[in-house]
C-alpha positions in Angstrom: 0.3 0.1 -0.5 1.4 3.8 -0.6 3.1 5.5 2.0 1.1 8.5 1.3 -2.2 6.3 1.8 -1.1 4.9 5.4 -0.5 7.9 6.6 -3.5 9.2 5.7 -5.6 6.2 7.2 -3.5 6.6 9.9 -4.5 10.1 11.1 -8.0 9.0 10.6 -8.1 6.9 13.0 -6.0 8.8 15.3 -8.6 11.9 14.9 -11.6 9.0 15.6 -10.1 7.9 18.4 -9.2 11.6 20.4 -13.5 11.9 19.2 -14.0 9.1 21.4 -12.1 10.2 23.8 -13.2 13.5 24.5 -16.9 12.5 24.1 -16.4 9.0 26.6 -20.0 8.4 26.5 -21.0 4.5 25.4 -24.6 5.1 25.0 -27.6 2.3 26.0 -31.6 2.3 25.5 -32.2 5.8 24.0 -29.3 7.2 24.7 -28.8 6.7 28.3 -24.7 6.1 29.4 -23.7 3.0 30.5 -21.4 4.4 33.6 -21.5 7.7 35.0 -20.8 9.6 38.0 -23.5 10.7 39.9 -25.2 12.2 43.2 -27.7 11.9 45.4 -30.0 14.9 47.5 -32.6 15.1 49.6 -35.7 17.2 47.7 -38.9 18.1 48.9 -40.9 15.7 47.0 -39.6 12.0 45.9 -36.9 10.4 47.8 -34.2 10.7 46.2 -33.1 14.1 43.5 -30.7 12.2 41.2 -27.3 14.5 39.7 -26.4 12.2 36.6 -22.4 13.7 35.2 -19.8 12.2 33.6 -17.6 14.4 34.9 -18.1 15.6 38.2 -18.6 19.2 37.3 -21.2 21.3 38.3 -23.2 23.3 37.8 -24.8 22.3 35.4 -25.5 18.8 34.9 -24.1 17.2 31.7 -26.7 14.3 32.1 -29.8 15.9 34.7 -30.8 15.7 37.8 -33.3 13.8 38.1 -36.5 11.9 40.9 -34.9 8.9 42.5 -36.8 6.3 44.6 -34.8 3.7 46.9 -35.7 -0.2 45.7 -33.1 -1.2 48.4 -33.3 -1.9 51.9 -30.2 -3.7 52.7 -27.9 -1.5 52.0 -27.1 2.6 52.6 -25.4 5.3 50.6 -24.5 8.6 51.7 -26.4 11.6 50.2 -23.8 14.7 48.7 -21.8 12.4 47.3 -20.5 11.1 43.8 -20.1 7.6 43.1 -19.2 5.5 39.5 -21.9 3.9 38.7 -23.3 1.7 36.4 -26.6 2.9 34.7 -29.8 -0.1 33.5 -32.4 1.0 31.9 -35.3 -1.3 32.9 -37.1 -1.9 30.2 -38.2 -5.6 32.1 -41.9 -6.7 32.9 -42.4 -8.3 36.0 -41.5 -6.2 39.5 -39.9 -3.8 37.0 -43.1 -4.1 34.8 -45.0 -2.8 38.4 -42.5 -0.1 38.9 -42.6 1.0 35.9 -46.1 1.5 35.7 -45.8 2.7 39.5 -43.5 5.6 38.2 -46.6 6.3 35.8 -49.2 6.6 37.7 -47.8 8.3 40.7 -49.3 9.4 43.4 -50.3 12.1 44.6 -48.6 11.9 47.8 -44.7 10.4 47.0 -45.1 9.3 50.1 -47.3 6.5 48.7 -45.5 5.9 45.3 -42.1 5.2 47.5 -44.3 3.1 49.8 -45.8 1.0 46.6 -42.3 0.5 45.3 -41.0 -0.9 48.4 -44.2 -2.8 49.2 -44.0 -4.3 45.4 -40.4 -5.1 45.6 -40.3 -6.8 50.0 -44.8 -7.9 50.0 -43.8 -10.5 53.4 -42.2 -7.1 55.5 -44.3 -5.5 57.8 -45.2 -1.6 57.3 -43.8 -0.7 61.2 -42.1 -2.5 63.9 -37.8 -3.2 64.0 -37.2 -4.5 60.4 -40.0 -3.2 59.1 -40.6 -0.6 55.6 -40.3 1.9 57.5 -37.9 1.0 59.8 -36.0 0.1 57.3 -36.5 3.2 54.5 -35.9 5.9 57.3 -39.3 7.3 56.3 -42.1 7.4 58.0 -46.0 6.7 56.5 -49.8 7.4 58.5 -51.5 4.4 58.2 -54.1 6.2 55.5 -50.1 7.0 53.6 -50.3 2.6 54.0 -53.4 2.3 52.7 -52.9 4.2 49.9 -49.1 2.3 49.3 -50.9 -0.7 49.5 -53.6 -0.2 46.9 -51.7 1.5 44.2 -48.5 -1.6 44.5 -51.5 -3.8 44.5 -53.3 -2.3 41.0 -49.8 -2.1 39.4 -50.3 -6.8 40.2 -51.6 -6.4 36.8 -49.7 -4.1 35.0 -46.6 -6.6 35.5 -46.0 -6.6 31.0 -46.1 -3.0 31.5 -42.8 -1.5 28.7 -43.4 2.0 28.7 -43.5 3.8 25.5 -42.6 7.1 23.9 -43.4 10.0 26.5 -43.9 8.1 29.3 -40.9 6.7 32.0 -38.5 4.3 32.6 -36.5 3.2 35.7 -33.2 3.8 35.3 -31.0 1.7 38.0 -28.5 3.0 39.3 -25.1 0.1 40.8 -23.2 2.5 42.4 -19.6 2.1 43.1 -16.4 4.7 44.8 -14.0 4.3 43.9 -14.7 2.8 40.1 -14.1 -1.0 40.4 -14.8 -0.9 43.9 -16.6 -3.8 45.3 -18.6 -2.6 48.3 -22.0 -2.4 47.6 -24.2 -0.1 48.0 -28.2 0.6 48.2 -29.4 0.4 44.8 -31.0 3.5 43.7 -33.2 4.1 40.7 -34.4 7.7 38.9 -36.7 8.7 36.4 -35.9 8.7 32.6 -37.9 10.5 30.3 -38.4 8.3 27.1 -38.6 11.3 23.8 -41.5 11.5 22.1 -40.2 12.4 19.0 -37.6 10.3 19.1 -34.2 12.3 20.1 -32.7 10.6 23.5 -31.8 13.2 26.2 -28.3 11.3 26.5 -28.1 11.2 22.3 -24.9 13.5 22.3 -22.2 10.9 22.7 -23.3 8.3 19.7 -24.0 11.2 17.3 -21.0 13.4 18.5 -18.5 10.8 17.3 -20.3 9.9 13.8 -19.8 13.4 12.8 -16.3 13.8 15.0 -15.3 11.3 12.5 -16.4 13.1 9.2 -15.4 16.3 10.4 -11.7 14.5 10.5 -12.1 12.8 7.4 -12.6 16.6 5.6 -10.5 18.0 7.2 -7.5 15.4 6.3 -8.6 15.3 3.3 -8.3 18.7 2.5 -5.4 19.3 4.0 -3.8 16.2 1.9 -5.9 17.5 -0.9 -7.5 14.0 -1.7 -9.2 13.8 -4.5 
């Protein structure tokens, strides 16, 4: 192969790899990144607020700030701490079919919504007493809220095959690690991700940008080396 052609190919590959390095996003379903940095805080209208970012430079978060919920009563996680996390879009039937249905039919009282999620995941745990849902979840519900949560969870039982579509909400599971690759198991949480109705993912800048950067790199290289 001509030496000049080999040089051009090498330059193109280097520029493309540089684009991958700069963007640094591997996208899963709907463009949700496979990994990101997350930080939790306590809002007024849901169990967690979940900040999702690729470089921990705030503000603003590069991926967003989402309502979050607890799905694990047997582990803990700290607020206002950055965790490197694996993100998984839960397009599943069964328990997560029910949870996705609940997220799309939330109660006006956020405590009821959280309670319903716990009731789906822990059907045999009592609400009250040591080791109960409220004790482990560090959240107090009155009798009316417990009853409403039971009702919402019960209603979700007929929607175990629910798969959210465009314009609806899907749960994204956050599996936190710190440092990256660490072995400690932290509390699992989910955040609400709105599925784009127009087909343009909110998290989509990674893949299109890489493709665009590769094309731009090629055109600049072609111009520089005067390739016909």
